[in-house]
N, C-alpha and C positions, 0 to 999 in steps of 0.2 A: 633472579630466578629465570629458568629457561622456559621456553614456549611449551604450553600444554595443549595437546590436541583433544578436541571434543567432537563427538558425533554431532552432525547437524541437528538442529531442533531445539525448541525452547525447553523441553523437559530436561535434556542433558545440560543445558546452560544453567538452569535453576538448581539442578542437583550439585553442580560444581561450586556453588557459592554458599555463604553462610545464611542463616535465617534473616539476619538484619540486612544483608545485601539483597536477599530476595525481596524484602519489603521495599527497599530503595529501587530495585528493578521494577517492581509493580508501579510505584509512584512515577517513575520515569515513563513507563508505558502509558499510564493514564494521561500524561501530558502530551503524548504523541497521537494515540489512536483511541477510538471507542472500543470497549470490551466486546469480544465475540465469544461464542461458546468454547471453542478449542483453547483459546488463550486463557480464559477464565478458569477452565478446568485445570490447566497446567499450574496456575498459581495456587488453586485450591489444593491440588495434590502435593505441592511443595510445603505449604503452610499447614496442611491438615495432618501431616505425619510427624510433627514436632513432638518431642517428649515433653512431659510437664516441666522439666528443668530448662528446656529450650524455649518454651512458650513464654511470651511477654505480653503485657497489656496491648502493645502495638500489634503484634502478630495475631492475637486473638480478635482484636477489633477489625483488622483487615480481612481475616478469614470470614467473619460474619458478614462484612460488606460484600465480599465476593460471592458468598452463598446467596444473598439477597439478589444480587445482580444476575447470577446464573439462573435463578428461578424466573427472573424477569425475561431473560433471553429465551428460556425453554419452559414455558408454562405447562406443557404437557408431559414433562419428565417426572415420572412418579417417584423415582429414587431421590432426586434432588428435592422435590417438594417435601418428602418425608424427613430428610435430613434437616432442612430448614425449619420445619415444625419442631423437631427435637431440640435444635440449637437455640431457637428464639422463643419457642412456646407459642408461636403464632402460625396457625395452619391456614393455607390458602383456602378460599371458599369452595374450590372445586376439588380439593384433595380427596374427599370421600368418593366422588365420582371417578376419579382416577383409579382409586383402589378397587372399585367395582369392575373396572375394565381391564384389570390385570389378566394377562394371558398365561397359559400353562408354561411351566419352566422349560420343557423341551422346545416349545415355539420361541421362547425368549432366547434360548441358546442358538437356535437357528438364525434368528435375527442378527445376533452378534457376529455370525459368520458372513453375513451379507453386507456389502458396502457399495460405494460408488466408484469402483475401480474399472478394470478392463472389461469385466463381464456385466456392465451396467444394464444393458438391454435384457440379458437373461435374469439378472437380479430383479429388475422391474417386473418382469412377467411372474416371477415367483412371489413377489410381494403383493401383486394384484390378486394372485390366487389365494394367498393367505388372508388378504383383506376381505375377500369374498366369504371366507370361512369365519373370520372374526371381524365383522363390519363395524364393531364398536371400539376397536383397539387403537388408542392414540400412539402406542409404541410402533405398530406397523405403519400407521400414517406418517409418523416422523421419519422413519427409515425410507419410506416411499418418496417423501418430499425431498430428502437429500439426494436420492438417486435421480429423480426427475430434474432437480436443479442442475446436477452434473451433466445431464443429457440435453439441457436447454429445452426441455419439454414444458409447456405451461403447467405449472405445479397444481395438481388437484383437479385439472380440467376434466379428466376422464372419470375419476372415481368419486368425486365429492357427492354427486347426487345419490350414490348408492350406500353411503356410510350411515350408520345408526348409533352414534355415541349418545350418552345421556344428554339431556337438554343443557345441563350445567357446563358441558364441555364444548358446546357449539361456538360460544364467543371466543375462547382461547384458540379453537381450531381456525376460525376465520382470521384471528390475529396472525397466526402463523402463515396462513395462505396469503394474507395481505402483504406481509413482509417479504415473502418469496416473490410475489408479483412485483414489488418495488425493486428487489434485487435483479429481477429479469428485465427491468425497464418497461414493464407492461402497465402503463398508467390506467388504461381502461379497466383491466382486471383488478388492479389495486383499488380503484374506486368502488367496484362492486363489493369487495370484501370489507372495505373500510366502514361502510354503513352498518355492518353487522358485528364489528369487532371492538368498538370503543366502550369500555366499562366506565363506571363512575370515577374510578381512581386509576387511570392508565399509567403504566410503567414509563420510566424515561425512555426505554428502548422503543416502545410503541409511539410515544410522543415524537421522538426524533424522526421516525418514518412518516408519521402524519405531517410533520412540518415540511419534510422534503416533498411530499405529495402536493402540498399547497404551493411550494416553491415552483414545482414543475408546471402547475396550473397558472402561474403568474401572480399569485396572491402572496406577495412578500410579507405583508403585515400579519396575515394569519400564520404564516410560517414562523415569524418572529414570536408571536404569541405562544405558539405551541412549543417552540424551542425554549422560551422563557419559563414555561411551566416545567419542562424537562429539567432545566438547570436548577430550578428551585427544589425539585425533588432529589436531584443528585448534583451538587455543585462541583464534583470532581471531574466533570466531563469537559476538559479544556478544549477539545475540538468544537464543541457546541458553542463555547464563547466566541471562538474565531469565526465560526460560520455565521453567528448572529451579527458580528461586526461587518462581515462581507455583505449580508443581506441588507443591513441598515445603510451601508455606504458602498454601493456597487463600484467596481473599478471603472475608471474612465478610459476613453479610447486611445489617448496618447498619439494622435495623428502626427504631432510635431516631432516625435522621437526620432524619426528617420532622417532628420536634417543633420544628424551627427555623422562623422566619418565612421563607417561600420564595415567590418570584414566578417564574412561568413565562410567557415572552413569545414571541409569534409575530407575524409580519407577512406579508402576502400580497398579491400582485397578479395577479388574473385566473387563479387556479388553483382554481376552486370545487370541482371533484371531488376533486382531490388534497388540498385543505385539509380537506374533509369527512372524507376517509380519515384524515388526520393526527390530527384532533381525536378521531375514533373510537378510534384507537390510544392517544392520550393518556388518554382516558376509561377505557380498560381497564387502565391502568397505575397504579402506586402513587404518588399525589400528595398524600395526606394533606389538610391544610387549605391547601395552596398557593393563592395568588391567581393566576389565569390571565387573561392579557390577550391579545386578538387585535386587531391593527391591520390594517384593510382599507385597503390603500395605493392609493386611487383606483380601486378595482375597478369595472369596467363590466359584469361578468358577473353571475351570480346568487349570488356569494359571500355577500352579506349575508343573503339568504333561507336559504341552506343553513346558515350559521353560527347563525342564529336558531333554526332547527329542531333542530340538534345541541345547542345550548345548553339548550333546553327538554327534549329527549329524554334526553340523557346527562349533563348537568351540573347539572340542577335550577336553571338560570338563574344559576349562579355565574360564568360567563364575563363579563369586562368587555370589551365590543366598542367599538373606536374606529374610526369610519368617516371616513377622510380624503377630502376632495373631489377631491384630485389625488394622483398618485404622487410622493412626495417622495424616492424612492430608498431603498436599503437602509441606508446609514449613518445618514441622518436618521431613518429609522423606528426603528432601534435606539436612537438617542439620545432620541427622543420617548418611547419606552417607558421608558427609564431615568430620565427626568425625572418620571414619574408618582409621586405621593406613596407609594402602596403599594409601588412598586418601590424607591424610595429608602430605605424603612424595612426592606426585606428583608435578612436575613442572607446569603442566597444567591439568585442570580438566574440562571435558566436561559433559554437561547434555543433554540428549535426552528425549523427551516425548515418551510415549509408543505407539504412533500412527503416526509415521513419516516414510518416505522413504528418505534415504540420498544418495547423489551421491558418486561415488567412492572415490574422493579425498577431501571430506569435511573436514576431520580431519587435514591432512597436510596443506591444504589451510588456515584454520582458525588459526592453530598454527603458520604457517608461517607469516600470516598477523599480529599477535600479536608480533612476533619477529621483524618485520619491523617497528612496532610502539611501541617503548619501554615505552611510556607513557600510553599505553592502558591497561585496566584491563579485558575487556571481548570483544569477537567478536561473532557476530551472522550472520545470513544468510538472503537471500531473501526467503520468504515463499510463496508457492503457494498452492492453493486448488487442489485436485485431479481432473482429467478429461482431455479429449483430447484438449479442448481449454484452453490455458494457462491463468489462472486467479490468480491475487495476493491476498493473504490473509493478509500479513503483511510485511511492509518494515522496518520502524523505526519511532520513535516519539521523540518529545521534549516537552517543556512546552509552551503551547499557551496562557494560562492565569494563573497568580498567583497574586491574590488580596485577601483582607480579605473576607472570606466567600466562595471563589471559587478558585479551582485549576483545570485546564483542560489540558489534553494532546492533542497534535496536531493529525490530522488525520493520520492513519497508512497506508493508500493507497489512490490512486485516487478513485473517486466515482464509476466508472464503473469496476474497478478491473482488466481489461484485461492487460496482461503483454506483452507489445510491445518491451521490451528491454531497455527502457529509463533508468532504474535504475540498470543497470549492471555496477556497480562501487563500490569503497570503499569510505567511508566517516566516519567522526566522528559525533556522534549524542548523544542522552541522553538515549535511550532505544531501545533494539532489542528484538525480540521475544524469549521467553524462551524455545521453543520446540527444539532448536538445537543451543547451544552456548557453548563457551569455555572460561574459566577463567584462568588468570595467578595466580601463587602461591602468588605473592606479593599482588594482589588485594584481594584474599581470606584471607590473613593474616590480612590485614587492615580493611576489611569489611567482617567479618567471617561468619555471620549468616543471614538466611532468617527469616523474622519477623513472629513469630507464631501467631500474632494477625490476620493475614489474613487466618487462617485456616477456613475450610478445603482446600480452593483453591482460586485463583484469586488475582492478584495485588502484590503478594509477589516478583515475579521476576522483575516487573516494579520498585517496591520500592527499591529493591536491586541495580538495575542499577542506579537509581537516587542517592542512597547512594554513589555508586562508583564515579559518576560524581561530587557530592558535595565534595568528598574527593580528587578530582583533577585528577582522572583517565579519560582517553578517553574511550568512548564506541564505538566500531567499527562495522559499518554495512559492510558486505562483500557480495556485490550483485552478484558477479560472481558465488557464491555457492548457488544453489537452493535446498531447502528442501521442500518436499511435506508433508503437514500436513492434516491428514484425518478427524480430528474433530475440530470444532471451539468451542470457549467458550466465556464467558463474558456476559455483560448485555443484549445484543440483544438476544442471544441464550437462556439465562435463562428466559427472559420475555416471549419468544415464547413457552416455553415448560413446565415450572414448577414455579408456584408462590412462593413456598417455597425457591427454589434455587434463584429466583430473589431477594427475601428478603436478602439472604446471600450476594449476589453480591452487592446489593445496600448498605448493611451495610458496606461492605468493602470499598465502595467509601467514606463513612463517615469517616471510620478509616484512609483511605489514606489522607484525608484532614487534620485531626487533627494531624496525624503523622508528617506532614511537615508544620503545621500552624505557627510555630515559626521560619521558615526559608523561608518565602515568598520572601524576597529580593533576597536571593541566588537562589531560584528556578526561579525567574523572569529573571535571567541572563542565564538560560539554554535554549537559543533560538538562532535564526539566526540574530537578530537585529544588531549585531556588524559588519556584513559585507553586509547587505542589505541597499540600500540608503533610505534616508528619503522621497525622491520624485522620481517619475518615470522620465525617460528622456523626455525632451520636444519634 
């Protein structure tokens, strides 16, 4: 069957697959990431429209599970709380108060037209005016929280003293403000709200954030206690299990890892300033006697001059610089570097993008993690966007759909991207981000090349990770190592900036499908279904 194009987004992906496949898709997601409101709503919308003939005990049980979790995520959502009460017969204690605070339909429709987009400042001003008129409205407060989160404004800091919701809504309001403070990395503000938000029977969602609050404060045991209570309430949270393992046994330093023969490879095209910054970050990190190679991929800016200066100033001339006369593309640049004698002789080979900041111990930690997992072929990091508020750019991915006409990778981060610490652990996966990763010699000997068909860029690193997984190697996500990546790439970015570039990226999606089309069964096993239950707990 030929390749099928889908619009980007989870809703389109779920609409293209059967109800049973949608349930499997959900189970795989639960093995990767914690639920968030947008993702939960997408699964509810898919399973909630099934006809009686399509509905199975499994789909019904998963739909109920999702509704419960959605109401945990958004306790101030009146519509969701009403639906849950109808489905389960159990109304939230604060449902009556939510109903008392309903706003007129015209105001509700006005809220639906406001979001956290380009006019966020104007929207915030309008929402503040509406909240002044309806100081009891959770719906207005929720929309205002979303806008302030997008603007990186301390959520609720300006308007909380002036709101007047019923007393029964103050606890869930403080819960929402506590979680927003955690998302914004504001521990002091989170502590203030935490004291007012803990009920007798806290949700797993709240318990997870409280656990991370204690982890930030250095109390690993209390974090473990809270995570344990969360997992008991909802055993399907696989990331919580992994986070508990990391808290119980923190990673060691691996100072001896740098005794190996190591090569560090970078390639760059016309990013002189970012490349200089990356090399400065690399120079400040622990690299031991690693051989460092920089391939200038047909650069026409002042990259060569800057690299020469950095080489002299920070590396005592130890960088090996390869100045290509033309841009040969990313896959060929990687392969060129891999073909160098010093790289072929290395026990471990690292690749860095030309626009990253690496932490001091990135290399010994990644090499050490590979040593601890002898079946692994590559290890990558947790990747963040730059900025004061910690936001995730990429965690890890596996295969969410593998069927004739369609191969889809799982989501690479939660929808809102804020890094609360939930993914600070090590795990096996199918693909890690290629901006900062380390390979073993055995992996590169068995899967030696990046596919030139993905030139000039995109998907070659993902395809190579999948090749490793299909060859039996583990792909390791190392979440305690945080790399900051200064530029994003891929379909969304290309579509927003350059239609010609979009065409190349879309073309690579087609190539990606046909490259693996004869291995759909094997790809279909690169997921979490082997350890996620068929049904949610009763």
